[in-house]
N, C-alpha and C positions, 0 to 999 in steps of 0.2 A: 432339334433342343427337344426336351423339357425342361421347365425355368421355374422352380420353386422361388419362393420369396424365406429365408428363415430370420423369425426373428430369432438371434443369437446370446439373446441376455437373457431368455427366459428359463426355467425350472431353477429345479435347488443346487442343481451346477452354472447355469450356467452357459456360457460360452468354451469353457475349457470342455464340457460335453458334447453341447452342438455343436463343432465344430470337428471337434474326433467324429461327430456322427457324419456330417456334411462329405468327411473326405472319404471315411469308410463308405459311403455311399456313391459318390462320384468314385470309385475306384471300380467297383459292381456295377454299375449304371452311368458309363463314360459319354450316352448323352445328355445330361445332365446339366442346367446350366445355374448356377446360384447367386441370387440376389440377399445380400447377405444386412442385418437392421441390425446395428447393436451401437454402444460406446466404445469408442477407438480406443480410446488405452488401456481400455481392456483386452478389446478384440486381437488387436493388429500383433501385442507379442507373440498369442495363439496361434493365428493365422500364416505368421511367419516359419509355424513347425511344419506345415502342409502345406510345400510348394507348389502345387498339383493344384489343391483347392484352391490359394493366392490367385494362383494365376487365371482361375477357369471362373473366377465369382468378381462380381460388381460387390463394393462395399460401398453401406453406405451410413456413414455418423449418426447418431440421434444422441440428443442431452437424458432422458428422460429412459429408464426401468424401472417398467413396472414390480411388484412385489407379489412372492407370492401370497401373503397372507391380508390381501387388502381386499375391501371391499370393491365389489363390480361398479357399483356408483362412484366410489372414493376413484378407480381406474380408470373410469370412462372421462372424468371431468379432472384430472391430472392426466392423461395420459394421450387423448382424444387428439389427434392431426401430431402430435412430436412424440410419441415413443415407440419403441421399435416393432412390438405388438401391433398398435396401429399399422405404425407402414409397413409390413408386410400384407396383414388383409390389403389395405388401401391398392396395396402393389394388383393383387389380385383383380378390383375393382378397377382400377385403369387399363390392366389387360396387358400389367407389363410381368405379369409372374399368369403362371395357370395355376398351379398350389401354394397356398402357405402353408409352415411347417411352426408349431411352438409346442414349447415344455411348460408355457409360461400358468398362471392362477384360471383355472380351469372359466370359473363364476367371470372374469374379465373378459378373458377371450371371448366367452362366448356374447357375451353382453357389446362387444365392440366391432364382434363379427355379425348381431343382428346389427348395431345401427350402423357399420360401413358399406353390408350389400345388402340388407336387406332381404326378407324372406321372397324367393319364388313364390310367383300366382301360381293361386289357390292352394295356396299351402299357411296354417296357418301359426303352427308350430315347428321350428324346428325339432331337431334329435337330436343327439349321438348314441352311431354305431360303433361298433365296440367285437374286434374278433373273440370266438370264446373256441380254444382246444378240447375234443374231445373226441370216443369213441371212433367215430369214424371220420375224423378227419377236422376239421372248422368248421362254425357257423358262427353268426351275425347275430347280434343283440342287440337292441334298441327298443326303446330308449335307457339310456344306461345314465341317465343325472342331466341332462338338461333343463326338462318343465316338469313340475309337477303335476299329478293326473292330467287325464286326454279325454275327449271325447268318442264315440263309435268314428266321425269322423274323424278325426284327431289318428285314430290306430290304424283308420282303414287307410290314410296319406302313407303313412310311417312304414305298412305294409308294401307298398308300392315303391316307396323309397329305397326301401330296406334289401327288397326284390331288385329293385336298378342295381344295389351296390353288390349282389353275392350274382350276381349276370356280369359285373364289371370287373370283380373280384377274383373268384372263381369258376369263372368262362361255363357256367349253366345254361340252358337257353331257356329252359322255364324253373327256376330255383322252390321249391315249397316250402313254406309259409305257416307259422303257426301260433295259437295267440295264449299270450301265456297268464294261465288259469288256473281255480283250485280244482278242479278235476276237469278231465274232459267230456263231463257228457254235458249235451247244449242246456239244461236246465239248471244246469250253476255257472254260478260265481254272477259278478256285479251285470245291470244291466248296461252300460256303455263297452264290457269286452262282450254281452249278450248279440249286443245290439249290431258289432263292430263285424261279428260271426254273420250274423246275419246280409248284414253289406256285403259281405267279402262273397261267399256262398251265390247273390245273386247278379254280385257283379261280373260272375264268371269269365276273369281274361286270362286272355293266353299269353301273357307276360310273367304271370304268378301260378301255382299249382294251391293250393289253399287247404292246410291240411285238417284247418279244426282246432280242437283248445290241445294247449301240452303245458304239461306239469312244472314243474322244477327240476326234478331229474331227468327230462328228458331233453337242458337241455347239456347237459355231459354226456346224453349219450347220443346225440346227437342225431334226433327224431327228424328234426327239420332243419334245413339252412340259414334261415332267420327263424327267427322269436320274436315278436314284440309287444313290449309292453309302457304301459307310464313309464318316465324318470325318477320316481319315487319307489317303486316296486323293484325297477333293472336298477338304478345302485345300491339298493339293499344286496341283493343277487351278485351284484359283482364282488362288492365287498364282501359279502360273507364266503365267495366262492375262494378271492382271492387268502382270507385269513384261514378258510379249512387246508386249503395245498401249506400254507405255511406251518400249520398246525401239524397236520400227519407228517412237512421233513419232522420239525421237531420230535415226534415221537422215534421217528424213527433212528433219529440221531443218536436220541436215548437210551434208545434200548442195544444199537449195535456197542456202543461205549460201554454195557450194564457186563460182558463179561467175554474169556477169548472164545468163546465157541461162537459168539455169532461176529466178533472182530474175523474169525477164519469165513465163518458163511457169509460175509458183507465183502471177503477176497473174491469170492470161490463165483457171489453173484454181484459183480460187480457190473458186468457188460451191461446187466439186464438194468441195474440201480442207473446210469451213466444216459439209458436210452429211457429211461422213465426221465429223469434231471432233463433229459434233451427235450423233451414233448411238451415239458409243463415250463418252460423255462417263460419266466413271461418276456424278456427281451423280445423273443420269436413273433410274438403277437401283439407286440406295440403297435398304440399307432387309432386312436379315436377318430371317427369323419364326422363331420360336422355336416348333416344333411337338411335341404329345404331352404336351403340363400342361395343365392344368386354368385356363386363361385364353391371354389372346395376347401376348408380348410379342417387341415389335423389336427389333431391334439395329441401332442404325449406325453408317454407320465413324468413327471416332474424328477422321481428321482433314480433315471432310468443311468444306465451309461453311454459308453461312445455308440455301444453296438445297439444297444435295444432303442438308441435314437434315428440310426438308420436302418432299423425296422420300420420305425413311421413312416420315414424320409421313402421308405420303397411302398407302403401305402398308400401315398402320395401321387407317386408315380406309377404307378398301376391304376389310379383310379385316374389318372389323366389320357395315360398310355389307351384303356378300353373304355372311355367316354362313358365319367359313370356321372357326369352333368345335364348332361347331349340325353344320355335314357332314362333319368330321373323324369327330366322334364315333356317328352317325347312319351314316358308314363302317366303321365295327370293331368297331358294336354288330351290322352285319347279314352281317360275314367270318365274326364269330366266333360268333355263329349257324349258320351255317353248315356248323361244324365240329362235328357233334355224333359225342361218346365214342362210344369202340363201349362198345356191354353188358357186361356183368359175365358173361355167359353168353359173346360172341362173345372177353370176355381169357380166361374159364376156358379155350375149345375152343384160343386159341390157343396157351396154353401146351402141351398134353398134346400139340402137336404140337410 
């Protein structure tokens, strides 16, 4: 059994969507056992609509539900130890659950996850990894909003963690990794990015295949399996892509309605439009993974529906089933073991020079 703790109160629609998503996920992955956290008065009537989920889950009442507009510091003060969000994360820390899933406030979820689980050894900053639809299938992009700015060592850690996630999710033995930059030439970009590139080249790791620099349009092309950047740039790229997709959809809808010939053309090409819609459906790639913590936490979009929430649960399920945490831990240990510090004699010699 894979044990999943669920913050039933998180998201724009709370338990109405989270419990529907859990029910859908249970139908598809019957080896899941849910531990549900939420306010009983709201959750129990909805849970009774899904008898299979009700009978195969454990429910814990929590007095506090974190609001979507709360500042992380405020949420941490108000909800630490008592909120449904905290309890879902704490279940992972205590070994009662294998992964926590929430559609709640992203900043609050990250703050609570860092405070409760702490970061892994040798990891300075966690990252949020998102799954991105591409022309080749899907890629992983990180960081998409956990932290602003990153130095070269932190970018290298992101590359290692993203590579481990690609192996766990896509089952690729040696995924390709690229650093997002303003050009593919080695002389371009910020010093931190260029230095991270040098570190990755010199490391010559057997767990990832470092491709080099990639540009913004390479994300959609699927040039690499993992795109690495810092949180400010990654979040802008993510929101820009989502906005562009909605913009194109509105343009097409308006153009189709303009004339009867356009409507006829749509009917003739409906199957093609349906395939595009299916490919770009954000519900099917829902679920950001918090990487670099002593436990796995999945962030679902707050405004998703039951189908999207089920997809986020599936991401968490796959991460546990394929040993994401163990892969990240092993990769980090392997890399840092290779970084042998200079001997005292070497340091003294370097000092005299």
